[in-house]
N, CA, C and O atoms as a Tinker XYZ file with bonds, in Angstrom:
   528  protein
     1  N      0.844000   -1.184000    0.000000    73     2
     2  CA     0.000000    0.000000    0.000000    64     1     3
     3  C      0.882000    1.238000    0.000000    63     2     4     5
     4  O      1.957000    1.265000    0.598000    81     3
     5  N      0.402000    2.241000   -0.677000    73     3     6
     6  CA     1.130000    3.498000   -0.736000    64     5     7
     7  C      0.220000    4.615000   -0.239000    63     6     8     9
     8  O     -0.918000    4.747000   -0.688000    81     7
     9  N      0.731000    5.415000    0.690000    73     7    10
    10  CA    -0.042000    6.531000    1.222000    64     9    11
    11  C     -0.168000    7.607000    0.165000    63    10    12    13
    12  O      0.830000    8.098000   -0.362000    81    11
    13  N     -1.416000    7.974000   -0.143000    73    11    14
    14  CA    -1.674000    9.038000   -1.106000    64    13    15
    15  C     -1.783000   10.389000   -0.442000    63    14    16    17
    16  O     -1.254000   11.384000   -0.939000    81    15
    17  N     -2.484000   10.422000    0.702000    73    15    18
    18  CA    -2.666000   11.681000    1.418000    64    17    19
    19  C     -3.063000   11.366000    2.860000    63    18    20    21
    20  O     -3.656000   10.327000    3.149000    81    19
    21  N     -2.720000   12.288000    3.750000    73    19    22
    22  CA    -3.099000   12.168000    5.161000    64    21    23
    23  C     -3.421000   13.562000    5.669000    63    22    24    25
    24  O     -2.704000   14.521000    5.382000    81    23
    25  N     -4.516000   13.667000    6.431000    73    23    26
    26  CA    -4.913000   14.967000    6.985000    64    25    27
    27  C     -5.653000   14.759000    8.295000    63    26    28    29
    28  O     -6.305000   13.736000    8.504000    81    27
    29  N     -5.541000   15.739000    9.167000    73    27    30
    30  CA    -6.322000   15.771000   10.411000    64    29    31
    31  C     -7.540000   16.628000   10.153000    63    30    32    33
    32  O     -7.434000   17.729000    9.613000    81    31
    33  N     -8.716000   16.113000   10.548000    73    31    34
    34  CA    -9.943000   16.888000   10.395000    64    33    35
    35  C    -10.781000   16.745000   11.657000    63    34    36    37
    36  O    -10.541000   15.861000   12.480000    81    35
    37  N    -11.756000   17.614000   11.795000    73    35    38
    38  CA   -12.779000   17.472000   12.814000    64    37    39
    39  C    -14.072000   17.170000   12.086000    63    38    40    41
    40  O    -14.525000   17.961000   11.259000    81    39
    41  N    -14.666000   16.027000   12.392000    73    39    42
    42  CA   -15.907000   15.603000   11.737000    64    41    43
    43  C    -16.961000   16.682000   11.912000    63    42    44    45
    44  O    -17.142000   17.226000   13.002000    81    43
    45  N    -17.653000   16.981000   10.820000    73    43    46
    46  CA   -18.721000   17.964000   10.863000    64    45    47
    47  C    -18.286000   19.378000   10.510000    63    46    48    49
    48  O    -19.090000   20.308000   10.550000    81    47
    49  N    -17.006000   19.539000   10.163000    73    47    50
    50  CA   -16.532000   20.853000    9.734000    64    49    51
    51  C    -16.912000   21.030000    8.262000    63    50    52    53
    52  O    -16.409000   20.308000    7.401000    81    51
    53  N    -17.797000   21.987000    7.972000    73    51    54
    54  CA   -18.238000   22.174000    6.580000    64    53    55
    55  C    -17.073000   22.470000    5.641000    63    54    56    57
    56  O    -16.064000   23.056000    6.033000    81    55
    57  N    -17.242000   22.051000    4.399000    73    55    58
    58  CA   -16.275000   22.317000    3.328000    64    57    59
    59  C    -14.923000   21.638000    3.531000    63    58    60    61
    60  O    -13.906000   22.125000    3.037000    81    59
    61  N    -14.903000   20.520000    4.254000    73    59    62
    62  CA   -13.676000   19.741000    4.381000    64    61    63
    63  C    -13.536000   18.884000    3.132000    63    62    64    65
    64  O    -14.411000   18.072000    2.830000    81    63
    65  N    -12.443000   19.063000    2.411000    73    63    66
    66  CA   -12.203000   18.305000    1.181000    64    65    67
    67  C    -10.765000   17.815000    1.188000    63    66    68    69
    68  O     -9.829000   18.587000    1.396000    81    67
    69  N    -10.605000   16.507000    0.954000    73    67    70
    70  CA    -9.286000   15.888000    0.886000    64    69    71
    71  C     -9.219000   15.117000   -0.422000    63    70    72    73
    72  O    -10.055000   14.248000   -0.670000    81    71
    73  N     -8.237000   15.422000   -1.262000    73    71    74
    74  CA    -8.116000   14.802000   -2.575000    64    73    75
    75  C     -6.848000   13.968000   -2.660000    63    74    76    77
    76  O     -5.823000   14.305000   -2.067000    81    75
    77  N     -6.938000   12.867000   -3.414000    73    75    78
    78  CA    -5.767000   12.046000   -3.690000    64    77    79
    79  C     -5.887000   11.509000   -5.109000    63    78    80    81
    80  O     -6.930000   10.991000   -5.508000    81    79
    81  N     -4.810000   11.642000   -5.857000    73    79    82
    82  CA    -4.777000   11.187000   -7.241000    64    81    83
    83  C     -3.777000   10.052000   -7.364000    63    82    84    85
    84  O     -2.750000   10.050000   -6.685000    81    83
    85  N     -4.068000    9.091000   -8.223000    73    83    86
    86  CA    -3.140000    7.988000   -8.452000    64    85    87
    87  C     -1.825000    8.522000   -8.998000    63    86    88    89
    88  O     -1.753000    9.660000   -9.461000    81    87
    89  N     -0.798000    7.704000   -8.942000    73    87    90
    90  CA     0.512000    8.124000   -9.440000    64    89    91
    91  C      0.443000    8.541000  -10.906000    63    90    92    93
    92  O      1.169000    9.446000  -11.320000    81    91
    93  N     -0.405000    7.907000  -11.689000    73    91    94
    94  CA    -0.555000    8.253000  -13.102000    64    93    95
    95  C     -1.318000    9.557000  -13.290000    63    94    96    97
    96  O     -1.221000   10.189000  -14.342000    81    95
    97  N     -2.072000    9.959000  -12.279000    73    95    98
    98  CA    -2.816000   11.218000  -12.341000    64    97    99
    99  C     -4.108000   11.163000  -13.141000    63    98   100   101
   100  O     -4.733000   12.196000  -13.381000    81    99
   101  N     -4.510000    9.979000  -13.554000    73    99   102
   102  CA    -5.710000    9.859000  -14.396000    64   101   103
   103  C     -6.958000    9.488000  -13.620000    63   102   104   105
   104  O     -8.066000    9.593000  -14.145000    81   103
   105  N     -6.796000    9.058000  -12.383000    73   103   106
   106  CA    -7.928000    8.696000  -11.524000    64   105   107
   107  C     -7.659000    9.238000  -10.126000    63   106   108   109
   108  O     -6.515000    9.508000   -9.759000    81   107
   109  N     -8.722000    9.393000   -9.357000    73   107   110
   110  CA    -8.531000    9.898000   -8.013000    64   109   111
   111  C     -9.760000    9.715000   -7.152000    63   110   112   113
   112  O    -10.810000    9.267000   -7.613000    81   111
   113  N     -9.603000   10.074000   -5.889000    73   111   114
   114  CA   -10.718000   10.051000   -4.953000    64   113   115
   115  C    -10.741000   11.379000   -4.212000    63   114   116   117
   116  O     -9.715000   12.034000   -4.032000    81   115
   117  N    -11.939000   11.755000   -3.790000    73   115   118
   118  CA   -12.132000   12.981000   -3.026000    64   117   119
   119  C    -12.996000   12.635000   -1.821000    63   118   120   121
   120  O    -14.099000   12.110000   -1.974000    81   119
   121  N    -12.497000   12.927000   -0.626000    73   119   122
   122  CA   -13.300000   12.781000    0.582000    64   121   123
   123  C    -13.873000   14.157000    0.900000    63   122   124   125
   124  O    -13.158000   15.159000    0.888000    81   123
   125  N    -15.168000   14.190000    1.183000    73   123   126
   126  CA   -15.813000   15.457000    1.522000    64   125   127
   127  C    -16.673000   15.291000    2.763000    63   126   128   129
   128  O    -17.451000   14.344000    2.875000    81   127
   129  N    -16.521000   16.227000    3.695000    73   127   130
   130  CA   -17.423000   16.377000    4.833000    64   129   131
   131  C    -18.068000   17.743000    4.648000    63   130   132   133
   132  O    -17.397000   18.771000    4.738000    81   131
   133  N    -19.373000   17.750000    4.390000    73   131   134
   134  CA   -20.066000   19.026000    4.131000    64   133   135
   135  C    -20.698000   19.609000    5.383000    63   134   136   137
   136  O    -21.448000   20.582000    5.312000    81   135
   137  N    -20.394000   19.011000    6.534000    73   135   138
   138  CA   -20.966000   19.465000    7.793000    64   137   139
   139  C    -22.140000   18.614000    8.240000    63   138   140   141
   140  O    -22.546000   18.663000    9.402000    81   139
   141  N    -22.686000   17.830000    7.313000    73   139   142
   142  CA   -23.816000   16.947000    7.614000    64   141   143
   143  C    -23.464000   15.481000    7.372000    63   142   144   145
   144  O    -23.824000   14.609000    8.162000    81   143
   145  N    -22.754000   15.219000    6.265000    73   143   146
   146  CA   -22.370000   13.856000    5.904000    64   145   147
   147  C    -20.934000   13.817000    5.411000    63   146   148   149
   148  O    -20.361000   14.836000    5.027000    81   147
   149  N    -20.370000   12.622000    5.431000    73   147   150
   150  CA   -19.054000   12.387000    4.847000    64   149   151
   151  C    -19.210000   11.409000    3.703000    63   150   152   153
   152  O    -19.862000   10.375000    3.853000    81   151
   153  N    -18.611000   11.728000    2.544000    73   151   154
   154  CA   -18.671000   10.867000    1.361000    64   153   155
   155  C    -17.285000   10.739000    0.753000    63   154   156   157
   156  O    -16.460000   11.646000    0.858000    81   155
   157  N    -17.040000    9.596000    0.113000    73   155   158
   158  CA   -15.854000    9.412000   -0.714000    64   157   159
   159  C    -16.336000    9.324000   -2.158000    63   158   160   161
   160  O    -17.225000    8.536000   -2.483000    81   159
   161  N    -15.740000   10.137000   -3.009000    73   159   162
   162  CA   -16.098000   10.149000   -4.427000    64   161   163
   163  C    -14.952000    9.597000   -5.245000    63   162   164   165
   164  O    -13.796000    9.960000   -5.028000    81   163
   165  N    -15.264000    8.721000   -6.185000    73   163   166
   166  CA   -14.291000    8.253000   -7.177000    64   165   167
   167  C    -14.431000    9.190000   -8.367000    63   166   168   169
   168  O    -15.538000    9.432000   -8.848000    81   167
   169  N    -13.304000    9.715000   -8.842000    73   167   170
   170  CA   -13.345000   10.740000   -9.886000    64   169   171
   171  C    -12.271000   10.514000  -10.945000    63   170   172   173
   172  O    -11.290000    9.799000  -10.740000    81   171
   173  N    -12.504000   11.156000  -12.081000    73   171   174
   174  CA   -11.473000   11.322000  -13.107000    64   173   175
   175  C    -11.131000   12.807000  -13.115000    63   174   176   177
   176  O    -11.940000   13.631000  -13.543000    81   175
   177  N     -9.927000   13.152000  -12.639000    73   175   178
   178  CA    -9.537000   14.559000  -12.616000    64   177   179
   179  C     -9.413000   15.116000  -14.036000    63   178   180   181
   180  O     -9.226000   14.370000  -14.997000    81   179
   181  N     -9.518000   16.388000  -14.141000    73   179   182
   182  CA    -9.370000   17.056000  -15.426000    64   181   183
   183  C     -9.922000   18.457000  -15.335000    63   182   184   185
   184  O    -10.205000   18.956000  -14.246000    81   183
   185  N    -10.073000   19.087000  -16.476000    73   183   186
   186  CA   -10.628000   20.431000  -16.512000    64   185   187
   187  C    -11.979000   20.456000  -15.816000    63   186   188   189
   188  O    -12.255000   21.338000  -15.003000    81   187
   189  N    -12.819000   19.479000  -16.145000    73   187   190
   190  CA   -14.067000   19.274000  -15.411000    64   189   191
   191  C    -13.991000   17.878000  -14.815000    63   190   192   193
   192  O    -13.945000   16.886000  -15.542000    81   191
   193  N    -13.978000   17.805000  -13.499000    73   191   194
   194  CA   -13.838000   16.533000  -12.811000    64   193   195
   195  C    -15.053000   15.644000  -13.085000    63   194   196   197
   196  O    -16.191000   16.072000  -12.891000    81   195
   197  N    -14.814000   14.411000  -13.535000    73   195   198
   198  CA   -15.897000   13.467000  -13.812000    64   197   199
   199  C    -16.150000   12.604000  -12.577000    63   198   200   201
   200  O    -15.241000   11.933000  -12.088000    81   199
   201  N    -17.372000   12.623000  -12.080000    73   199   202
   202  CA   -17.758000   11.816000  -10.929000    64   201   203
   203  C    -18.113000   10.412000  -11.400000    63   202   204   205
   204  O    -19.004000   10.237000  -12.232000    81   203
   205  N    -17.415000    9.411000  -10.866000    73   203   206
   206  CA   -17.659000    8.020000  -11.241000    64   205   207
   207  C    -18.564000    7.301000  -10.246000    63   206   208   209
   208  O    -19.367000    6.452000  -10.632000    81   207
   209  N    -18.431000    7.644000   -8.967000    73   207   210
   210  CA   -19.202000    6.958000   -7.932000    64   209   211
   211  C    -19.132000    7.761000   -6.645000    63   210   212   213
   212  O    -18.227000    8.574000   -6.455000    81   211
   213  N    -20.099000    7.526000   -5.758000    73   211   214
   214  CA   -20.138000    8.158000   -4.443000    64   213   215
   215  C    -20.377000    7.074000   -3.395000    63   214   216   217
   216  O    -21.227000    6.202000   -3.576000    81   215
   217  N    -19.629000    7.136000   -2.311000    73   215   218
   218  CA   -19.742000    6.151000   -1.237000    64   217   219
   219  C    -19.981000    6.881000    0.090000    63   218   220   221
   220  O    -19.179000    7.724000    0.491000    81   219
   221  N    -21.076000    6.556000    0.762000    73   219   222
   222  CA   -21.426000    7.177000    2.038000    64   221   223
   223  C    -20.493000    6.662000    3.127000    63   222   224   225
   224  O    -20.292000    5.456000    3.264000    81   223
   225  N    -19.930000    7.579000    3.892000    73   223   226
   226  CA   -19.019000    7.199000    4.968000    64   225   227
   227  C    -19.675000    7.383000    6.332000    63   226   228   229
   228  O    -19.624000    6.479000    7.165000    81   227
   229  N    -20.288000    8.536000    6.573000    73   227   230
   230  CA   -20.958000    8.757000    7.855000    64   229   231
   231  C    -21.954000    9.898000    7.766000    63   230   232   233
   232  O    -21.897000   10.755000    6.884000    81   231
   233  N    -22.877000    9.866000    8.731000    73   231   234
   234  CA   -23.735000   11.014000    9.023000    64   233   235
   235  C    -23.137000   11.650000   10.266000    63   234   236   237
   236  O    -22.952000   10.977000   11.280000    81   235
   237  N    -22.841000   12.913000   10.200000    73   235   238
   238  CA   -22.167000   13.610000   11.302000    64   237   239
   239  C    -22.916000   13.411000   12.619000    63   238   240   241
   240  O    -22.288000   13.179000   13.652000    81   239
   241  N    -24.232000   13.497000   12.598000    73   239   242
   242  CA   -25.033000   13.371000   13.824000    64   241   243
   243  C    -24.829000   12.030000   14.529000    63   242   244   245
   244  O    -25.071000   11.921000   15.731000    81   243
   245  N    -24.384000   11.004000   13.788000    73   243   246
   246  CA   -24.202000    9.667000   14.369000    64   245   247
   247  C    -22.768000    9.370000   14.794000    63   246   248   249
   248  O    -22.491000    8.263000   15.256000    81   247
   249  N    -21.862000   10.311000   14.653000    73   247   250
   250  CA   -20.456000   10.083000   14.988000    64   249   251
   251  C    -20.219000   10.476000   16.443000    63   250   252   253
   252  O    -20.391000   11.636000   16.820000    81   251
   253  N    -19.821000    9.496000   17.259000    73   251   254
   254  CA   -19.505000    9.770000   18.662000    64   253   255
   255  C    -18.191000   10.553000   18.727000    63   254   256   257
   256  O    -17.313000   10.359000   17.887000    81   255
   257  N    -18.057000   11.408000   19.689000    73   255   258
   258  CA   -16.834000   12.196000   19.901000    64   257   259
   259  C    -16.415000   12.962000   18.654000    63   258   260   261
   260  O    -15.226000   13.071000   18.355000    81   259
   261  N    -17.389000   13.489000   17.933000    73   259   262
   262  CA   -17.067000   14.173000   16.670000    64   261   263
   263  C    -16.246000   15.445000   16.860000    63   262   264   265
   264  O    -15.696000   15.972000   15.894000    81   263
   265  N    -16.157000   15.944000   18.089000    73   263   266
   266  CA   -15.349000   17.132000   18.342000    64   265   267
   267  C    -13.862000   16.799000   18.455000    63   266   268   269
   268  O    -13.023000   17.700000   18.465000    81   267
   269  N    -13.536000   15.510000   18.541000    73   267   270
   270  CA   -12.134000   15.087000   18.641000    64   269   271
   271  C    -11.570000   14.920000   17.227000    63   270   272   273
   272  O    -12.137000   14.167000   16.435000    81   271
   273  N    -10.470000   15.601000   16.888000    73   271   274
   274  CA    -9.896000   15.473000   15.548000    64   273   275
   275  C     -9.537000   14.019000   15.216000    63   274   276   277
   276  O     -9.133000   13.244000   16.082000    81   275
   277  N     -9.696000   13.680000   13.936000    73   275   278
   278  CA    -9.387000   12.335000   13.443000    64   277   279
   279  C     -8.370000   12.440000   12.308000    63   278   280   281
   280  O     -8.209000   13.493000   11.692000    81   279
   281  N     -7.696000   11.337000   12.050000    73   279   282
   282  CA    -6.744000   11.272000   10.947000    64   281   283
   283  C     -7.401000   10.556000    9.775000    63   282   284   285
   284  O     -7.851000    9.417000    9.898000    81   283
   285  N     -7.448000   11.240000    8.642000    73   283   286
   286  CA    -8.005000   10.679000    7.409000    64   285   287
   287  C     -6.834000   10.369000    6.485000    63   286   288   289
   288  O     -5.958000   11.205000    6.265000    81   287
   289  N     -6.837000    9.135000    5.943000    73   287   290
   290  CA    -5.781000    8.721000    5.026000    64   289   291
   291  C     -6.400000    8.066000    3.798000    63   290   292   293
   292  O     -7.440000    7.412000    3.877000    81   291
   293  N     -5.742000    8.255000    2.670000    73   291   294
   294  CA    -6.087000    7.516000    1.459000    64   293   295
   295  C     -4.853000    6.723000    1.072000    63   294   296   297
   296  O     -3.761000    7.272000    0.921000    81   295
   297  N     -5.047000    5.422000    0.913000    73   295   298
   298  CA    -3.973000    4.539000    0.462000    64   297   299
   299  C     -4.333000    4.006000   -0.915000    63   298   300   301
   300  O     -5.504000    3.790000   -1.226000    81   299
   301  N     -3.309000    3.796000   -1.736000    73   299   302
   302  CA    -3.459000    3.212000   -3.070000    64   301   303
   303  C     -2.784000    1.856000   -3.090000    63   302   304   305
   304  O     -1.767000    1.651000   -2.428000    81   303
   305  N     -3.356000    0.916000   -3.861000    73   303   306
   306  CA    -2.672000   -0.355000   -4.044000    64   305   307
   307  C     -1.423000   -0.113000   -4.895000    63   306   308   309
   308  O     -1.264000    0.966000   -5.465000    81   307
   309  N     -0.547000   -1.096000   -4.982000    73   307   310
   310  CA     0.725000   -0.943000   -5.677000    64   309   311
   311  C      0.524000   -0.575000   -7.147000    63   310   312   313
   312  O      1.307000    0.197000   -7.700000    81   311
   313  N     -0.504000   -1.113000   -7.780000    73   311   314
   314  CA    -0.770000   -0.821000   -9.194000    64   313   315
   315  C     -1.366000    0.567000   -9.402000    63   314   316   317
   316  O     -1.399000    1.065000  -10.527000    81   315
   317  N     -1.834000    1.191000   -8.333000    73   315   318
   318  CA    -2.443000    2.520000   -8.451000    64   317   319
   319  C     -3.823000    2.484000   -9.066000    63   318   320   321
   320  O     -4.254000    3.455000   -9.689000    81   319
   321  N     -4.526000    1.366000   -8.897000    73   319   322
   322  CA    -5.859000    1.226000   -9.487000    64   321   323
   323  C     -6.967000    1.067000   -8.454000    63   322   324   325
   324  O     -8.143000    1.003000   -8.813000    81   323
   325  N     -6.603000    1.002000   -7.173000    73   323   326
   326  CA    -7.601000    0.899000   -6.106000    64   325   327
   327  C     -7.183000    1.810000   -4.964000    63   326   328   329
   328  O     -6.010000    1.864000   -4.593000    81   327
   329  N     -8.151000    2.522000   -4.413000    73   327   330
   330  CA    -7.895000    3.448000   -3.312000    64   329   331
   331  C     -8.766000    3.076000   -2.121000    63   330   332   333
   332  O     -9.922000    2.683000   -2.278000    81   331
   333  N     -8.193000    3.207000   -0.930000    73   331   334
   334  CA    -8.918000    2.921000    0.300000    64   333   335
   335  C     -8.907000    4.151000    1.202000    63   334   336   337
   336  O     -7.889000    4.833000    1.323000    81   335
   337  N    -10.044000    4.428000    1.832000    73   335   338
   338  CA   -10.179000    5.535000    2.782000    64   337   339
   339  C    -10.138000    4.979000    4.194000    63   338   340   341
   340  O    -10.952000    4.131000    4.558000    81   339
   341  N     -9.187000    5.459000    4.989000    73   339   342
   342  CA    -9.080000    5.066000    6.385000    64   341   343
   343  C     -9.284000    6.286000    7.269000    63   342   344   345
   344  O     -8.788000    7.373000    6.971000    81   343
   345  N    -10.012000    6.098000    8.351000    73   343   346
   346  CA   -10.173000    7.126000    9.370000    64   345   347
   347  C     -9.708000    6.516000   10.681000    63   346   348   349
   348  O    -10.244000    5.508000   11.141000    81   347
   349  N     -8.707000    7.143000   11.271000    73   347   350
   350  CA    -8.074000    6.617000   12.484000    64   349   351
   351  C     -7.682000    5.142000   12.324000    63   350   352   353
   352  O     -7.855000    4.338000   13.240000    81   351
   353  N     -7.151000    4.808000   11.145000    73   351   354
   354  CA    -6.641000    3.461000   10.894000    64   353   355
   355  C     -7.681000    2.426000   10.523000    63   354   356   357
   356  O     -7.332000    1.270000   10.288000    81   355
   357  N     -8.951000    2.804000   10.464000    73   355   358
   358  CA   -10.035000    1.869000   10.138000    64   357   359
   359  C    -10.516000    2.139000    8.717000    63   358   360   361
   360  O    -10.853000    3.273000    8.376000    81   359
   361  N    -10.546000    1.107000    7.897000    73   359   362
   362  CA   -10.939000    1.268000    6.499000    64   361   363
   363  C    -12.458000    1.397000    6.381000    63   362   364   365
   364  O    -13.200000    0.501000    6.784000    81   363
   365  N    -12.906000    2.517000    5.826000    73   363   366
   366  CA   -14.336000    2.795000    5.659000    64   365   367
   367  C    -14.825000    2.593000    4.236000    63   366   368   369
   368  O    -16.011000    2.342000    4.025000    81   367
   369  N    -13.929000    2.698000    3.246000    73   367   370
   370  CA   -14.355000    2.580000    1.854000    64   369   371
   371  C    -13.186000    2.184000    0.975000    63   370   372   373
   372  O    -12.021000    2.408000    1.304000    81   371
   373  N    -13.538000    1.584000   -0.158000    73   371   374
   374  CA   -12.543000    1.162000   -1.133000    64   373   375
   375  C    -13.156000    1.330000   -2.511000    63   374   376   377
   376  O    -14.324000    1.004000   -2.725000    81   375
   377  N    -12.363000    1.842000   -3.446000    73   375   378
   378  CA   -12.851000    1.946000   -4.826000    64   377   379
   379  C    -11.839000    1.301000   -5.756000    63   378   380   381
   380  O    -10.651000    1.623000   -5.723000    81   379
   381  N    -12.331000    0.377000   -6.593000    73   379   382
   382  CA   -11.527000   -0.339000   -7.573000    64   381   383
   383  C    -11.819000    0.263000   -8.948000    63   382   384   385
   384  O    -12.901000    0.062000   -9.499000    81   383
   385  N    -10.866000    0.992000   -9.494000    73   383   386
   386  CA   -11.064000    1.665000  -10.776000    64   385   387
   387  C    -11.041000    0.701000  -11.953000    63   386   388   389
   388  O    -11.646000    0.988000  -12.986000    81   387
   389  N    -10.361000   -0.434000  -11.829000    73   387   390
   390  CA   -10.355000   -1.418000  -12.919000    64   389   391
   391  C    -11.730000   -2.055000  -13.075000    63   390   392   393
   392  O    -12.205000   -2.247000  -14.194000    81   391
   393  N    -12.356000   -2.376000  -11.980000    73   391   394
   394  CA   -13.675000   -3.015000  -12.009000    64   393   395
   395  C    -14.805000   -1.994000  -11.967000    63   394   396   397
   396  O    -15.977000   -2.350000  -12.093000    81   395
   397  N    -14.444000   -0.702000  -11.787000    73   395   398
   398  CA   -15.444000    0.358000  -11.633000    64   397   399
   399  C    -16.445000   -0.030000  -10.546000    63   398   400   401
   400  O    -17.659000    0.018000  -10.744000    81   399
   401  N    -15.891000   -0.420000   -9.381000    73   399   402
   402  CA   -16.703000   -0.925000   -8.286000    64   401   403
   403  C    -16.297000   -0.263000   -6.981000    63   402   404   405
   404  O    -15.115000   -0.205000   -6.642000    81   403
   405  N    -17.295000    0.240000   -6.246000    73   403   406
   406  CA   -17.057000    0.880000   -4.969000    64   405   407
   407  C    -17.682000    0.104000   -3.834000    63   406   408   409
   408  O    -18.726000   -0.529000   -3.992000    81   407
   409  N    -17.029000    0.160000   -2.682000    73   407   410
   410  CA   -17.484000   -0.582000   -1.509000    64   409   411
   411  C    -17.354000    0.306000   -0.272000    63   410   412   413
   412  O    -16.358000    1.012000   -0.108000    81   411
   413  N    -18.369000    0.267000    0.598000    73   411   414
   414  CA   -18.294000    0.983000    1.869000    64   413   415
   415  C    -19.003000    0.160000    2.933000    63   414   416   417
   416  O    -19.751000   -0.764000    2.613000    81   415
   417  N    -18.771000    0.491000    4.190000    73   415   418
   418  CA   -19.265000   -0.332000    5.306000    64   417   419
   419  C    -20.786000   -0.464000    5.326000    63   418   420   421
   420  O    -21.302000   -1.523000    5.682000    81   419
   421  N    -21.511000    0.585000    4.952000    73   419   422
   422  CA   -22.975000    0.500000    5.008000    64   421   423
   423  C    -23.609000    0.237000    3.636000    63   422   424   425
   424  O    -24.832000    0.245000    3.499000    81   423
   425  N    -22.767000    0.004000    2.624000    73   423   426
   426  CA   -23.235000   -0.353000    1.267000    64   425   427
   427  C    -24.216000    0.667000    0.689000    63   426   428   429
   428  O    -25.130000    0.304000   -0.052000    81   427
   429  N    -24.025000    1.949000    1.032000    73   427   430
   430  CA   -24.937000    2.993000    0.557000    64   429   431
   431  C    -24.145000    4.067000   -0.160000    63   430   432   433
   432  O    -23.016000    4.359000    0.236000    81   431
   433  N    -24.684000    4.645000   -1.172000    73   431   434
   434  CA   -25.957000    4.345000   -1.834000    64   433   435
   435  C    -25.790000    3.175000   -2.795000    63   434   436   437
   436  O    -24.671000    2.733000   -3.055000    81   435
   437  N    -26.903000    2.677000   -3.321000    73   435   438
   438  CA   -26.790000    1.608000   -4.319000    64   437   439
   439  C    -25.954000    2.096000   -5.502000    63   438   440   441
   440  O    -25.968000    3.281000   -5.835000    81   439
   441  N    -25.236000    1.181000   -6.124000    73   439   442
   442  CA   -24.389000    1.541000   -7.265000    64   441   443
   443  C    -25.240000    2.101000   -8.384000    63   442   444   445
   444  O    -26.347000    1.627000   -8.639000    81   443
   445  N    -24.709000    3.121000   -9.051000    73   443   446
   446  CA   -25.457000    3.739000  -10.138000    64   445   447
   447  C    -24.843000    3.456000  -11.495000    63   446   448   449
   448  O    -25.408000    3.834000  -12.522000    81   447
   449  N    -23.702000    2.801000  -11.512000    73   447   450
   450  CA   -23.000000    2.602000  -12.769000    64   449   451
   451  C    -23.107000    1.165000  -13.288000    63   450   452   453
   452  O    -22.268000    0.729000  -14.076000    81   451
   453  N    -24.111000    0.443000  -12.862000    73   451   454
   454  CA   -24.286000   -0.928000  -13.329000    64   453   455
   455  C    -23.464000   -1.941000  -12.559000    63   454   456   457
   456  O    -23.419000   -3.111000  -12.938000    81   455
   457  N    -22.811000   -1.519000  -11.483000    73   455   458
   458  CA   -22.022000   -2.444000  -10.670000    64   457   459
   459  C    -22.934000   -3.548000  -10.156000    63   458   460   461
   460  O    -23.992000   -3.271000   -9.593000    81   459
   461  N    -22.528000   -4.796000  -10.348000    73   459   462
   462  CA   -23.337000   -5.925000   -9.900000    64   461   463
   463  C    -22.739000   -6.611000   -8.680000    63   462   464   465
   464  O    -23.365000   -7.505000   -8.110000    81   463
   465  N    -21.535000   -6.207000   -8.267000    73   463   466
   466  CA   -20.915000   -6.795000   -7.090000    64   465   467
   467  C    -21.621000   -6.302000   -5.834000    63   466   468   469
   468  O    -22.227000   -5.230000   -5.825000    81   467
   469  N    -21.531000   -7.109000   -4.764000    73   467   470
   470  CA   -22.061000   -6.630000   -3.484000    64   469   471
   471  C    -21.320000   -5.360000   -3.101000    63   470   472   473
   472  O    -20.101000   -5.282000   -3.260000    81   471
   473  N    -22.023000   -4.388000   -2.611000    73   471   474
   474  CA   -21.463000   -3.066000   -2.330000    64   473   475
   475  C    -20.853000   -2.965000   -0.932000    63   474   476   477
   476  O    -20.126000   -2.013000   -0.648000    81   475
   477  N    -21.138000   -3.927000   -0.059000    73   475   478
   478  CA   -20.665000   -3.841000    1.322000    64   477   479
   479  C    -19.171000   -4.130000    1.427000    63   478   480   481
   480  O    -18.678000   -5.122000    0.890000    81   479
   481  N    -18.462000   -3.251000    2.124000    73   479   482
   482  CA   -17.035000   -3.433000    2.359000    64   481   483
   483  C    -16.841000   -4.366000    3.547000    63   482   484   485
   484  O    -17.388000   -4.132000    4.625000    81   483
   485  N    -16.067000   -5.413000    3.349000    73   483   486
   486  CA   -15.760000   -6.372000    4.414000    64   485   487
   487  C    -14.247000   -6.425000    4.611000    63   486   488   489
   488  O    -13.481000   -6.002000    3.745000    81   487
   489  N    -13.832000   -6.946000    5.754000    73   487   490
   490  CA   -12.404000   -7.099000    6.017000    64   489   491
   491  C    -11.770000   -8.053000    5.012000    63   490   492   493
   492  O    -10.625000   -7.844000    4.611000    81   491
   493  N    -12.489000   -9.100000    4.594000    73   491   494
   494  CA   -11.976000  -10.030000    3.593000    64   493   495
   495  C    -11.701000   -9.327000    2.275000    63   494   496   497
   496  O    -10.687000   -9.594000    1.630000    81   495
   497  N    -12.583000   -8.442000    1.873000    73   495   498
   498  CA   -12.400000   -7.701000    0.635000    64   497   499
   499  C    -11.165000   -6.793000    0.726000    63   498   500   501
   500  O    -10.394000   -6.689000   -0.228000    81   499
   501  N    -10.991000   -6.152000    1.855000    73   499   502
   502  CA    -9.821000   -5.289000    2.056000    64   501   503
   503  C     -8.538000   -6.119000    1.933000    63   502   504   505
   504  O     -7.570000   -5.684000    1.308000    81   503
   505  N     -8.538000   -7.289000    2.520000    73   503   506
   506  CA    -7.374000   -8.195000    2.428000    64   505   507
   507  C     -7.058000   -8.539000    0.984000    63   506   508   509
   508  O     -5.887000   -8.595000    0.609000    81   507
   509  N     -8.070000   -8.770000    0.171000    73   507   510
   510  CA    -7.858000   -9.111000   -1.244000    64   509   511
   511  C     -7.083000   -8.021000   -1.957000    63   510   512   513
   512  O     -6.228000   -8.315000   -2.792000    81   511
   513  N     -7.366000   -6.781000   -1.645000    73   511   514
   514  CA    -6.739000   -5.658000   -2.324000    64   513   515
   515  C     -5.411000   -5.227000   -1.720000    63   514   516   517
   516  O     -4.502000   -4.808000   -2.436000    81   515
   517  N     -5.303000   -5.329000   -0.418000    73   515   518
   518  CA    -4.164000   -4.731000    0.256000    64   517   519
   519  C     -3.347000   -5.682000    1.109000    63   518   520   521
   520  O     -2.649000   -5.251000    2.027000    81   519
   521  N     -3.429000   -6.978000    0.813000    73   519   522
   522  CA    -2.599000   -7.937000    1.551000    64   521   523
   523  C     -1.139000   -7.673000    1.195000    63   522   524   525
   524  O     -0.774000   -7.568000    0.024000    81   523
   525  N     -0.341000   -7.573000    2.204000    73   523   526
   526  CA     1.070000   -7.279000    1.967000    64   525   527
   527  C      1.745000   -8.556000    1.584000    63   526   528
   528  O      2.950000   -8.566000    1.331000    81   527
């Protein structure tokens, strides 16, 4: 795994945006906390960023100790084709750009791009992508 970006944030702070692009620069992910919810977006960077998928991470109202700063990290697999979002070392979402498939702990929202794989992120799935 390769660290793409790391930042300290306070959950629920509006306009929090953390971006990470693959080494090739052709794909990326954006974590956003708009003050109400946290989402991870799979994107194609460019003049106009193309949104490929959205993965729900949390509702601010449901986060315990949200006033305590957390560490947000994005890791990329060695090939630079899959990105994982970790908060305080816990993986909340993963996006596979080769399969155009996104996974998150609560499997929400339903895939909009024809993805037929189960959307729920499991520890077994994380191992498949990031086993050292």
